[in-house]
N, C-alpha and C positions, 0 to 999 in steps of 0.2 A: 696858675696851678703848679705846685711843686710836687714831684714824686721821687722818692728814694727807693731803689729796688735792689733786692737780692734775688738772683735767678736760681730756681731749683730745677727747672726743666727747659733746656735750651731749645728743643724742638717745639714745645708749647709756646715759648716766648717768641720764636720765629713766626709762628702762626699769628700771634698777637701783633707783632711788628708789621706784618703784611696786611692784616685785616683792619686794624684800628685807625690808621691815618686817613683813609677816605671818609670814615664816619666823623672823625674829628673835623676835617675840612668842611663837611656838609653843615656843621654847626658853627662855622666861622672860626674854628680853632686853628692854632698855628704852633708848630714845634719851634721853640726858641733855642733850646739847648738840649743836647744829649751828651753825657760825658761819662765814660767808663773809668776815667782816671782823674776824677776831681781832686784838686789839691786841698787837703785839710790845712788850714792856716793856724787854727788854734782850737782847743777843745777836742771833742771826739764825736764822730758820726760814722757809722760802720757800713752803711749801704754801699754796694759796689757800683751801681749805676744811678746817675742823677739826671732827671728830666725836668725841663721847665716848659710849660705850655702857656700860651696867651690866648685870650678870647676877647672879642669886642666888648663884652659886658659880663658882669657876674651872673646875671640871669641866663645868658647863653651857655656859660660854663655849667651851671646847675642843670639846665635842660639837657645838655649833652650827657652829663654823668648819669642822669636818671632815664635816658631815652631807651625805647625798646630796641633800637638799632645797636646801641652800645652794650646792652645787657649781656648778650652771648660773648662778646669780646672781653668784658669785665670778668666773666666767669673763667675764660681762658687765662687771663692775666693772674687771677687769684690762685688758680691751680698751678701755674708755672712759676710763681714768684711770691716772696713776702715783700710788702711795701708799706711805706708811709706816704700818705697823700694829704696835702693841705690846699685848701682853696681860700684865697684872700683877694679882696678888691684892690685894683690898681689905684694909684694916686691921681691918675690923669685920664682925661677923655681923649687924649691924643691917639692917633691910629697906632696899631701894634708896630713895634720897631721892625725895620727890615732885617732879614736874616743875612748871613754872609758878612764879609768885611772884617772878620776876626774879633767880633765883640766877645767879651767875657762877662759873667755874672758873679757877683759876690752874694752868696746865700748864707744866711746865718740865723741864729736864735740866741736868746739870752734871758737871764734872770738877774734883775738888778738887786744888789744888796743895800746900796745907799743912794736913793733917788736924788737927794739934795746935792751930793757930791757929783752926780752925773750931769747936772744941769749945764755946766759949761761945755760938756761934750756935745750935747744936742744943739747948742747954739752955734758953736764955733767950727765943728767939723763939716757941716754941709757946704759952707763957702769954700773950704779947702778942697773938698772932693770935687766940687763943681769946676775948679781950675783944671782938673784932670778929665773932664768930660763926663762925669757921672750923670746917670739918669736914675732917679729914685723910682723903682717900679712899685714896691709895696713895703709896708712896715707897720708893725703894731701888734696888738693883742687880739684883734678881732679877726680871727680866721676860723674856718671850718675844718675840723679834723675828719676827713672822709674815710681814711683807712689808716691802720697802724697806730703808731705813737710818735708824736713829735716831742722831743725831750725838753723843750723849753716853753716859757710862757709867751715869748714874743717870736715873731718871724720877720725877716727882712730880706728883700731882694733888690740889688742895685745893679745897673748895667753900666759897664765901661766900654769905650769904643775899641779898646785893644788890650791884650795882655800886658803890653809894655806900659800903657797908661795906668793900668791897675797896679802893677808892681811898683811903679814910681810913686804912686800914692801910698800904698799899703806899707812899703818898706822905707819910705822916704822920711826925711827929717821933719817935714811939716806935720805929719800925722803922728810921729813917734811919741810926743808927750801925751797926746790924747789916747793913744793906744794903751799907754801905761795907766792913765786915769781909768779907762774902761776896765782893764784887767784887775786893777786894785779894788774896783767897786761893783763888779758884776761877774757872774759866771756865764760862759757862753761857748758857742761854737761858730766858726766861720770857715767857708770853703770857697774856692774859685772854681766855677763851672764854665767850661768853654762852650760858646754858642756855636750854632751850625751855620 
C-alpha cells in the first residue's frame, strides 16, 4: 500500500501517527518506508510525505482498511491531511522484507505512448536492475485507488538494498539507453523513497 500525504493539521496527524501503527500491526501490516524528503527523479508528484506499507496478503490489507478499529483513525487522517492511497498486490509470496539496513524504494507510475517501442525495455531492464539487488515489489495496472487521485495508469514499486545501489543503477551507464527509451515513449513519474 502506497500513501502520498499533504499534512493540513500537524496535531491531528500526530494523533494518527500515535494511534494507527498498533492497529496496522494487529492486521499483520508493516511500515516499510516513511519519507518527508522523497527525491523526485522525473515527472511531477507533489505530496510532501510518502509512506509505503506491507501486508502478508492483499486480503489482510483490505480487511485492515475496512476494519472497525481503523475507522476512527482513518477519520483522523482524512481530517488532518489530503492523500492518495493505492493498494496493489505484491509479486511474491515471500515474507515482507526486513526493515532497516538502508533500503530504498523506487516508486513510480507511467502512461505508455508506444507499447511496441517499449518492449525491449521490459525485457532487458530487469536483468540489469537485478545486478544492483533490486526486488520487484509490485507493478502493473491492477491497483485499487482507495483515496485521492493517482495521476498515472500504472504503478510500480521496486526495492533496492541501499541508496548507493539504486543511484549506481538509475544514473549508471547500463540503464542510460533504456531510460532514454522510456522517456521517449512514455510519460511518467519516479521517485526514491527511503525505507525505515
